[in-house]
One Martini backbone bead per residue (centre of mass of N, CA, C, O) as a GRO file, in nm:
protein
  435
    1MET     BB    1   0.101   0.029   0.019
    2LYS     BB    2   0.011   0.382  -0.046
    3ALA     BB    3   0.074   0.726   0.017
    4VAL     BB    4  -0.087   1.028  -0.053
    5VAL     BB    5   0.045   1.360   0.010
    6LYS     BB    6  -0.066   1.678   0.111
    7LYS     BB    7  -0.110   1.964   0.204
    8SER     BB    8  -0.167   2.057   0.555
    9HIS     BB    9  -0.418   2.107   0.822
   10VAL     BB   10  -0.420   2.048   1.160
   11SER     BB   11  -0.735   1.962   1.368
   12GLY     BB   12  -0.778   1.823   1.690
   13ASN     BB   13  -0.835   1.491   1.813
   14ILE     BB   14  -0.608   1.255   1.987
   15ILE     BB   15  -0.602   0.900   2.069
   16VAL     BB   16  -0.357   0.735   2.214
   17PRO     BB   17  -0.217   0.458   2.209
   18GLY     BB   18  -0.066   0.218   2.352
   19SER     BB   19   0.215   0.085   2.487
   20LYS     BB   20   0.443  -0.119   2.370
   21SER     BB   21   0.645  -0.147   2.613
   22HIS     BB   22   0.422  -0.221   2.825
   23THR     BB   23   0.278  -0.451   2.684
   24ILE     BB   24   0.516  -0.659   2.650
   25ARG     BB   25   0.586  -0.656   2.950
   26ALA     BB   26   0.302  -0.760   3.044
   27ILE     BB   27   0.304  -1.022   2.902
   28ALA     BB   28   0.570  -1.147   3.021
   29ILE     BB   29   0.475  -1.136   3.320
   30ALA     BB   30   0.221  -1.301   3.286
   31CYS     BB   31   0.371  -1.559   3.205
   32LEU     BB   32   0.549  -1.582   3.476
   33ALA     BB   33   0.306  -1.599   3.623
   34GLU     BB   34   0.058  -1.689   3.872
   35GLY     BB   35  -0.215  -1.681   3.701
   36GLN     BB   36  -0.454  -1.419   3.630
   37SER     BB   37  -0.419  -1.172   3.397
   38LYS     BB   38  -0.513  -0.806   3.335
   39ILE     BB   39  -0.507  -0.618   3.027
   40ILE     BB   40  -0.562  -0.283   2.981
   41ASN     BB   41  -0.546  -0.122   2.697
   42PRO     BB   42  -0.388  -0.243   2.477
   43LEU     BB   43  -0.179  -0.279   2.233
   44ILE     BB   44  -0.303  -0.333   1.894
   45SER     BB   45  -0.051  -0.500   1.721
   46GLU     BB   46   0.196  -0.662   1.545
   47ASP     BB   47   0.388  -0.689   1.796
   48THR     BB   48   0.194  -0.783   2.026
   49ILE     BB   49   0.093  -1.027   1.871
   50SER     BB   50   0.359  -1.172   1.866
   51ALA     BB   51   0.371  -1.199   2.177
   52LEU     BB   52   0.115  -1.360   2.212
   53ASN     BB   53   0.205  -1.599   2.027
   54ALA     BB   54   0.432  -1.680   2.194
   55ALA     BB   55   0.284  -1.753   2.449
   56LYS     BB   56   0.115  -1.981   2.326
   57ALA     BB   57   0.367  -2.151   2.227
   58LEU     BB   58   0.443  -2.186   2.547
   59GLY     BB   59   0.142  -2.252   2.699
   60VAL     BB   60  -0.034  -1.993   2.711
   61LYS     BB   61  -0.315  -1.861   2.806
   62VAL     BB   62  -0.533  -1.665   2.583
   63VAL     BB   63  -0.779  -1.387   2.612
   64GLU     BB   64  -0.943  -1.193   2.376
   65HIS     BB   65  -1.051  -0.859   2.396
   66ASP     BB   66  -1.126  -0.563   2.296
   67HIS     BB   67  -0.981  -0.406   2.595
   68TYR     BB   68  -0.879  -0.703   2.696
   69TRP     BB   69  -0.661  -0.931   2.856
   70LEU     BB   70  -0.617  -1.285   2.935
   71ILE     BB   71  -0.350  -1.432   3.140
   72ASN     BB   72  -0.217  -1.751   3.201
   73GLY     BB   73   0.023  -1.825   3.402
   74VAL     BB   74   0.322  -2.064   3.443
   75ASN     BB   75   0.559  -1.986   3.632
   76GLY     BB   76   0.787  -2.048   3.391
   77ASN     BB   77   0.655  -2.335   3.273
   78PHE     BB   78   0.719  -2.412   2.980
   79ASN     BB   79   0.666  -2.528   2.673
   80GLN     BB   80   0.723  -2.708   2.413
   81PRO     BB   81   0.742  -2.617   2.099
   82GLU     BB   82   0.637  -2.728   1.791
   83ASN     BB   83   0.762  -2.466   1.667
   84ILE     BB   84   0.849  -2.194   1.524
   85ILE     BB   85   0.880  -1.863   1.643
   86ASP     BB   86   0.710  -1.600   1.490
   87LEU     BB   87   0.799  -1.242   1.537
   88GLY     BB   88   0.842  -1.083   1.287
   89ASN     BB   89   0.918  -0.736   1.392
   90SER     BB   90   0.984  -0.798   1.705
   91GLY     BB   91   1.248  -0.706   1.902
   92THR     BB   92   1.138  -0.699   2.192
   93THR     BB   93   1.037  -0.992   2.201
   94LEU     BB   94   1.292  -1.135   2.125
   95ARG     BB   95   1.454  -1.055   2.374
   96LEU     BB   96   1.263  -1.125   2.610
   97PHE     BB   97   1.193  -1.432   2.517
   98SER     BB   98   1.470  -1.552   2.514
   99ALA     BB   99   1.520  -1.534   2.812
  100MET     BB  100   1.257  -1.668   2.920
  101ALA     BB  101   1.292  -1.948   2.785
  102ALA     BB  102   1.565  -2.013   2.938
  103THR     BB  103   1.433  -2.080   3.227
  104SER     BB  104   1.377  -2.339   3.078
  105ASN     BB  105   1.384  -2.701   2.982
  106ILE     BB  106   1.415  -2.590   2.676
  107ALA     BB  107   1.378  -2.564   2.319
  108VAL     BB  108   1.400  -2.249   2.125
  109THR     BB  109   1.280  -2.111   1.815
  110PHE     BB  110   1.352  -1.803   1.652
  111ASP     BB  111   1.186  -1.581   1.426
  112GLY     BB  112   1.153  -1.377   1.116
  113ASP     BB  113   1.183  -1.120   0.940
  114GLU     BB  114   1.409  -0.952   0.767
  115SER     BB  115   1.449  -0.740   0.986
  116LEU     BB  116   1.489  -0.923   1.226
  117ARG     BB  117   1.748  -1.073   1.090
  118SER     BB  118   1.918  -0.796   1.135
  119ARG     BB  119   1.919  -0.809   1.427
  120PRO     BB  120   2.108  -0.799   1.696
  121MET     BB  121   2.204  -1.079   1.947
  122GLN     BB  122   2.478  -1.164   2.064
  123PRO     BB  123   2.504  -1.014   2.344
  124LEU     BB  124   2.266  -1.177   2.466
  125LEU     BB  125   2.359  -1.465   2.402
  126SER     BB  126   2.624  -1.445   2.563
  127ALA     BB  127   2.484  -1.397   2.837
  128LEU     BB  128   2.329  -1.662   2.846
  129GLU     BB  129   2.573  -1.842   2.835
  130GLN     BB  130   2.686  -1.742   3.102
  131LEU     BB  131   2.411  -1.856   3.250
  132GLY     BB  132   2.378  -2.167   3.085
  133ALA     BB  133   2.306  -2.152   2.797
  134LYS     BB  134   2.224  -2.276   2.466
  135VAL     BB  135   2.348  -2.170   2.145
  136THR     BB  136   2.204  -2.100   1.816
  137SER     BB  137   2.299  -1.918   1.509
  138ASN     BB  138   2.314  -1.652   1.257
  139ASN     BB  139   2.550  -1.471   1.338
  140GLY     BB  140   2.373  -1.337   1.570
  141ARG     BB  141   2.096  -1.437   1.441
  142CYS     BB  142   1.834  -1.501   1.284
  143PRO     BB  143   1.792  -1.800   1.362
  144ILE     BB  144   1.731  -1.898   1.706
  145THR     BB  145   1.857  -2.139   1.961
  146ILE     BB  146   1.735  -2.202   2.299
  147THR     BB  147   1.878  -2.364   2.589
  148GLY     BB  148   1.789  -2.463   2.886
  149PRO     BB  149   1.870  -2.356   3.184
  150LEU     BB  150   1.921  -2.113   3.382
  151SER     BB  151   2.142  -2.029   3.684
  152GLY     BB  152   2.327  -1.790   3.712
  153GLY     BB  153   2.520  -1.498   3.792
  154ASN     BB  154   2.777  -1.362   3.615
  155VAL     BB  155   2.729  -1.074   3.395
  156THR     BB  156   2.788  -0.939   3.066
  157VAL     BB  157   2.640  -0.656   2.882
  158ASP     BB  158   2.547  -0.478   2.630
  159GLY     BB  159   2.424  -0.117   2.592
  160THR     BB  160   2.308  -0.029   2.311
  161THR     BB  161   2.063  -0.193   2.407
  162SER     BB  162   1.829  -0.215   2.646
  163GLN     BB  163   1.690  -0.503   2.593
  164TYR     BB  164   1.900  -0.679   2.721
  165THR     BB  165   1.862  -0.586   3.011
  166SER     BB  166   1.552  -0.621   3.035
  167ALA     BB  167   1.568  -0.938   2.992
  168LEU     BB  168   1.741  -1.000   3.240
  169LEU     BB  169   1.574  -0.868   3.462
  170ILE     BB  170   1.314  -1.052   3.413
  171SER     BB  171   1.455  -1.347   3.444
  172THR     BB  172   1.663  -1.374   3.710
  173PRO     BB  173   1.443  -1.397   3.950
  174LEU     BB  174   1.404  -1.727   3.870
  175LEU     BB  175   1.663  -1.810   3.961
  176LYS     BB  176   1.874  -2.012   4.176
  177GLU     BB  177   2.073  -1.777   4.132
  178ASP     BB  178   2.228  -1.510   4.174
  179SER     BB  179   2.261  -1.192   4.008
  180VAL     BB  180   2.513  -1.015   3.795
  181ILE     BB  181   2.470  -0.716   3.610
  182GLU     BB  182   2.689  -0.580   3.364
  183ILE     BB  183   2.708  -0.236   3.214
  184PRO     BB  184   2.920  -0.028   3.069
  185LYS     BB  185   2.702   0.114   2.846
  186LEU     BB  186   2.383   0.265   2.871
  187ASN     BB  187   2.124   0.288   2.680
  188GLU     BB  188   1.807   0.382   2.708
  189VAL     BB  189   1.720   0.415   3.010
  190PRO     BB  190   1.400   0.447   3.020
  191TYR     BB  191   1.351   0.141   2.932
  192VAL     BB  192   1.453   0.038   3.214
  193ASP     BB  193   1.247   0.203   3.392
  194ILE     BB  194   1.013   0.037   3.289
  195THR     BB  195   1.096  -0.230   3.398
  196LEU     BB  196   1.127  -0.144   3.697
  197GLN     BB  197   0.840  -0.070   3.735
  198TRP     BB  198   0.745  -0.362   3.714
  199LEU     BB  199   0.910  -0.486   3.939
  200LYS     BB  200   0.808  -0.315   4.167
  201SER     BB  201   0.506  -0.412   4.135
  202GLN     BB  202   0.628  -0.718   4.205
  203ASN     BB  203   0.855  -0.715   4.437
  204ILE     BB  204   1.128  -0.713   4.315
  205GLN     BB  205   1.461  -0.790   4.398
  206TYR     BB  206   1.705  -0.520   4.385
  207LYS     BB  207   2.012  -0.363   4.260
  208ALA     BB  208   2.129  -0.045   4.190
  209TYR     BB  209   2.395   0.117   4.001
  210ASN     BB  210   2.458   0.416   3.946
  211TYR     BB  211   2.425   0.415   3.586
  212TYR     BB  212   2.330   0.129   3.529
  213ASP     BB  213   2.613  -0.073   3.550
  214LYS     BB  214   2.460  -0.240   3.799
  215PHE     BB  215   2.303  -0.555   3.900
  216GLU     BB  216   2.122  -0.706   4.156
  217VAL     BB  217   1.964  -1.032   4.168
  218GLU     BB  218   1.755  -1.221   4.312
  219ALA     BB  219   1.662  -1.533   4.392
  220ASN     BB  220   1.366  -1.712   4.396
  221GLN     BB  221   1.151  -1.569   4.257
  222ALA     BB  222   0.816  -1.415   4.184
  223TYR     BB  223   0.517  -1.391   4.008
  224SER     BB  224   0.215  -1.206   3.982
  225ALA     BB  225  -0.094  -1.158   3.942
  226PHE     BB  226  -0.264  -0.889   3.735
  227THR     BB  227  -0.377  -0.550   3.707
  228SER     BB  228  -0.353  -0.333   3.400
  229HIS     BB  229  -0.305  -0.018   3.270
  230ILE     BB  230  -0.218   0.105   2.959
  231PRO     BB  231  -0.033   0.352   2.862
  232ALA     BB  232   0.032   0.577   2.667
  233ASP     BB  233   0.230   0.655   2.376
  234PHE     BB  234   0.501   0.871   2.333
  235SER     BB  235   0.610   0.770   2.050
  236THR     BB  236   0.336   0.833   1.913
  237ALA     BB  237   0.281   1.132   2.008
  238THR     BB  238   0.499   1.261   1.831
  239PHE     BB  239   0.318   1.292   1.559
  240PRO     BB  240   0.109   1.505   1.638
  241LEU     BB  241   0.316   1.708   1.738
  242LEU     BB  242   0.443   1.746   1.462
  243ALA     BB  243   0.197   1.827   1.301
  244ALA     BB  244   0.129   2.082   1.451
  245ALA     BB  245   0.404   2.223   1.430
  246ILE     BB  246   0.449   2.229   1.094
  247THR     BB  247   0.124   2.327   1.015
  248GLN     BB  248  -0.002   2.522   1.224
  249GLY     BB  249  -0.171   2.368   1.456
  250ASP     BB  250  -0.440   2.203   1.653
  251VAL     BB  251  -0.380   1.975   1.914
  252VAL     BB  252  -0.531   1.708   2.100
  253ILE     BB  253  -0.380   1.500   2.340
  254GLU     BB  254  -0.484   1.197   2.469
  255ASN     BB  255  -0.385   0.991   2.746
  256LEU     BB  256  -0.147   1.136   2.903
  257ASP     BB  257   0.127   1.029   3.134
  258PHE     BB  258   0.383   1.211   3.280
  259SER     BB  259   0.457   0.998   3.521
  260ASP     BB  260   0.574   0.816   3.328
  261ALA     BB  261   0.883   0.645   3.229
  262GLN     BB  262   0.878   0.755   2.960
  263GLY     BB  263   1.113   0.911   2.764
  264ASP     BB  264   0.935   1.058   2.516
  265LYS     BB  265   0.826   1.301   2.679
  266GLU     BB  266   1.080   1.487   2.616
  267VAL     BB  267   0.971   1.591   2.335
  268PHE     BB  268   0.793   1.809   2.450
  269ASN     BB  269   1.028   1.992   2.537
  270LEU     BB  270   1.170   2.019   2.267
  271PHE     BB  271   0.934   2.168   2.121
  272THR     BB  272   0.931   2.405   2.314
  273GLU     BB  273   1.226   2.500   2.244
  274MET     BB  274   1.139   2.546   1.932
  275GLY     BB  275   0.825   2.702   1.978
  276VAL     BB  276   0.605   2.530   2.096
  277LYS     BB  277   0.281   2.515   2.212
  278VAL     BB  278   0.240   2.356   2.544
  279GLU     BB  279  -0.047   2.215   2.705
  280ARG     BB  280  -0.124   2.094   3.018
  281GLY     BB  281  -0.328   1.927   3.188
  282THR     BB  282  -0.427   1.893   3.523
  283THR     BB  283  -0.403   1.555   3.475
  284ASN     BB  284  -0.178   1.483   3.242
  285LEU     BB  285  -0.392   1.372   2.993
  286ILE     BB  286  -0.364   1.661   2.833
  287SER     BB  287  -0.257   1.800   2.520
  288ASN     BB  288  -0.188   2.109   2.382
  289ILE     BB  289  -0.113   2.185   2.038
  290HIS     BB  290   0.061   2.483   1.913
  291GLY     BB  291   0.180   2.591   1.585
  292LYS     BB  292   0.142   2.924   1.626
  293TYR     BB  293   0.461   3.079   1.615
  294ASN     BB  294   0.440   3.210   1.331
  295THR     BB  295   0.423   3.535   1.199
  296ASP     BB  296   0.376   3.435   0.926
  297PRO     BB  297   0.074   3.461   0.742
  298ASP     BB  298   0.186   3.227   0.558
  299ASN     BB  299   0.040   2.903   0.577
  300ASN     BB  300   0.219   2.772   0.334
  301SER     BB  301   0.461   2.778   0.491
  302ILE     BB  302   0.706   2.690   0.669
  303ALA     BB  303   0.752   2.640   0.985
  304LYS     BB  304   0.964   2.800   1.221
  305LEU     BB  305   1.196   2.658   1.397
  306LYS     BB  306   1.417   2.591   1.647
  307ALA     BB  307   1.731   2.525   1.664
  308LEU     BB  308   1.921   2.231   1.782
  309LYS     BB  309   2.096   2.044   2.028
  310ILE     BB  310   2.049   1.679   2.024
  311ASP     BB  311   2.012   1.424   2.264
  312LEU     BB  312   1.900   1.079   2.173
  313ASN     BB  313   1.976   0.841   2.364
  314SER     BB  314   1.696   0.808   2.532
  315THR     BB  315   1.537   0.879   2.232
  316PRO     BB  316   1.549   0.710   1.949
  317ASP     BB  317   1.249   0.685   1.825
  318ALA     BB  318   1.245   1.019   1.755
  319LEU     BB  319   1.428   1.065   1.507
  320PRO     BB  320   1.232   1.098   1.261
  321ALA     BB  321   1.072   1.334   1.364
  322ILE     BB  322   1.309   1.528   1.432
  323ALA     BB  323   1.406   1.534   1.134
  324VAL     BB  324   1.164   1.692   1.032
  325ALA     BB  325   1.175   1.935   1.217
  326ALA     BB  326   1.458   2.026   1.132
  327ALA     BB  327   1.367   2.080   0.823
  328CYS     BB  328   1.184   2.333   0.976
  329CYS     BB  329   1.422   2.500   1.061
  330ASN     BB  330   1.601   2.786   1.189
  331GLY     BB  331   1.877   2.628   1.098
  332THR     BB  332   2.096   2.407   1.275
  333THR     BB  333   2.068   2.060   1.342
  334ILE     BB  334   2.193   1.846   1.609
  335ILE     BB  335   2.216   1.499   1.610
  336HIS     BB  336   2.310   1.284   1.890
  337ASN     BB  337   2.402   1.011   2.064
  338VAL     BB  338   2.241   0.775   1.845
  339ALA     BB  339   2.367   0.503   1.712
  340GLN     BB  340   2.128   0.289   1.770
  341ALA     BB  341   1.949   0.380   1.512
  342ARG     BB  342   2.106   0.172   1.319
  343ILE     BB  343   1.957  -0.091   1.499
  344LYS     BB  344   1.688  -0.097   1.402
  345GLU     BB  345   1.472  -0.181   1.175
  346THR     BB  346   1.674   0.031   1.079
  347ASP     BB  347   1.880   0.275   0.941
  348ARG     BB  348   1.763   0.577   1.043
  349ILE     BB  349   1.973   0.771   0.953
  350ALA     BB  350   2.006   0.687   0.651
  351CYS     BB  351   1.702   0.686   0.570
  352MET     BB  352   1.634   0.985   0.643
  353ALA     BB  353   1.841   1.124   0.478
  354LYS     BB  354   1.756   1.010   0.203
  355GLU     BB  355   1.440   1.090   0.206
  356LEU     BB  356   1.473   1.388   0.270
  357GLY     BB  357   1.647   1.463   0.038
  358LYS     BB  358   1.443   1.415  -0.183
  359MET     BB  359   1.278   1.681  -0.055
  360GLY     BB  360   1.548   1.894   0.008
  361ALA     BB  361   1.714   1.820   0.233
  362LYS     BB  362   1.995   1.894   0.448
  363ILE     BB  363   2.211   1.614   0.505
  364THR     BB  364   2.436   1.495   0.756
  365GLU     BB  365   2.611   1.238   0.835
  366THR     BB  366   2.686   1.059   1.137
  367PRO     BB  367   2.769   0.816   1.344
  368ASP     BB  368   2.545   0.945   1.584
  369GLY     BB  369   2.384   1.112   1.338
  370MET     BB  370   2.282   1.469   1.246
  371ILE     BB  371   2.281   1.721   0.997
  372ILE     BB  372   2.040   1.993   0.985
  373GLU     BB  373   1.920   2.202   0.740
  374GLY     BB  374   1.713   2.432   0.703
  375SER     BB  375   1.420   2.493   0.505
  376ASP     BB  376   1.210   2.666   0.307
  377LYS     BB  377   1.142   2.384   0.154
  378LEU     BB  378   0.956   2.114   0.059
  379THR     BB  379   0.940   1.833  -0.181
  380GLY     BB  380   0.779   1.628  -0.339
  381ALA     BB  381   0.799   1.262  -0.316
  382ILE     BB  382   0.931   0.930  -0.354
  383VAL     BB  383   0.920   0.723  -0.067
  384ASN     BB  384   1.072   0.518   0.182
  385SER     BB  385   1.003   0.308   0.457
  386TYR     BB  386   1.142   0.009   0.502
  387ASP     BB  387   0.927  -0.110   0.694
  388ASP     BB  388   0.904   0.153   0.892
  389HIS     BB  389   0.689   0.298   1.097
  390ARG     BB  390   0.842   0.570   1.186
  391ILE     BB  391   0.905   0.652   0.885
  392ALA     BB  392   0.630   0.653   0.764
  393MET     BB  393   0.509   0.879   0.957
  394ALA     BB  394   0.711   1.098   0.912
  395LEU     BB  395   0.680   1.125   0.598
  396THR     BB  396   0.376   1.193   0.607
  397ILE     BB  397   0.430   1.472   0.766
  398ALA     BB  398   0.619   1.591   0.558
  399GLY     BB  399   0.396   1.601   0.334
  400MET     BB  400   0.221   1.841   0.481
  401VAL     BB  401   0.465   2.067   0.376
  402ALA     BB  402   0.483   1.998   0.079
  403GLU     BB  403   0.533   2.040  -0.231
  404GLY     BB  404   0.288   1.865  -0.341
  405GLU     BB  405   0.360   1.528  -0.374
  406THR     BB  406   0.358   1.250  -0.158
  407THR     BB  407   0.504   0.909  -0.157
  408ILE     BB  408   0.444   0.633   0.042
  409LEU     BB  409   0.596   0.337   0.081
  410ASP     BB  410   0.469   0.089   0.266
  411CYS     BB  411   0.273   0.218   0.487
  412GLU     BB  412   0.144  -0.033   0.659
  413CYS     BB  413   0.361  -0.038   0.884
  414ALA     BB  414   0.230   0.153   1.101
  415ALA     BB  415   0.077  -0.088   1.250
  416VAL     BB  416   0.299  -0.170   1.461
  417THR     BB  417   0.189   0.104   1.655
  418TYR     BB  418  -0.041   0.242   1.448
  419PRO     BB  419  -0.339   0.138   1.306
  420ASN     BB  420  -0.489   0.449   1.304
  421PHE     BB  421  -0.320   0.665   1.169
  422PHE     BB  422  -0.470   0.747   0.895
  423ASP     BB  423  -0.744   0.810   1.015
  424ASP     BB  424  -0.673   1.016   1.234
  425PHE     BB  425  -0.542   1.227   1.040
  426ILE     BB  426  -0.789   1.272   0.845
  427LYS     BB  427  -0.987   1.380   1.069
  428ILE     BB  428  -0.771   1.642   1.124
  429GLY     BB  429  -0.688   1.715   0.787
  430ALA     BB  430  -0.536   1.517   0.629
  431ASP     BB  431  -0.405   1.471   0.300
  432ILE     BB  432  -0.496   1.139   0.232
  433THR     BB  433  -0.414   0.864   0.014
  434LEU     BB  434  -0.506   0.532  -0.042
  435LYS     BB  435  -0.341   0.262  -0.256
   0.00000   0.00000   0.00000
């Protein structure tokens, strides 16, 4: 499917769907718990369905309702799967479930689509081997087979992606020996905060040191059944925020909880620094975004945001949206300290530089980011999503300020985290035709 986008002005209300990070962690912990857990308002998307399917393949009973799921946990005693577990495009599920499966005395093979097969797994696989698992893989990538059980002990894991650390933190409490997890340099710290938020809710005992460079996790612990409401996804909320900012629109984003641990809430502060007017509701659950900061009365011109130097280490998922905003800035924006964006669903630095370049943006790649010179205008072009949901959504919004038509190829990948993306944006005024 492709989306054809023309210049637009957005105005209206958006209800942001649930957090992918929270939903997949909720599924994981529900599987490991004893008894029936209830997950309310989960994100229902391709990635979270991959996690549910993995749970079922491991012998966990799942009942899906429209607005909640019931998961009957097996206290970590997983069944031997009959087949390879296909995780589609879900890197989070791959990392978390690889470590979870290794807690049982079974052999589990995971695989996925072409993109998932490109995602590096060797640092986590090496860590699992240090803890007693047997592993075979395709040069540190899918398909991988992991045979447990893990026993515990001391382990060192690379911190390039936080998912390796989260996978170990969720699994090691079930082991027979205490574990010490050392991480030389941890990126994406807020995602580990989300994991720790779940562990604290389960009364899991651990000690964290310094800047999360070491964790000590007690052995022989257990997870309990729970009922939890999934908070809205700040990574997803970035896109209506971006649309309001660059089209000089007014958008109300509902269902946001700024007290949550999600790191991408910081993006709202970044846009405020750029000059966007952001008003938070008194309950922290509604944000009004006003993009009318440009005194230029010609609303057909690109709104001029203030250029910044931005460290995206903690919020790498925001890079595609921030790159689009930077192309609409007055001055030169430097995005840095986010080399891990190159090992997401795609190399997001290279892909955004190439596709925005087709639209007239002046971008120079750096090893850990991008240098983007603000443009007087963007021009419509045929651009590639690379089957990356965040790139598809970011380029769609770029098309809302570009001259002429912008065509985004393979745009259906937006459903990975935001199944109603196109419907929601059309309702608030985006000129989008799906073909």
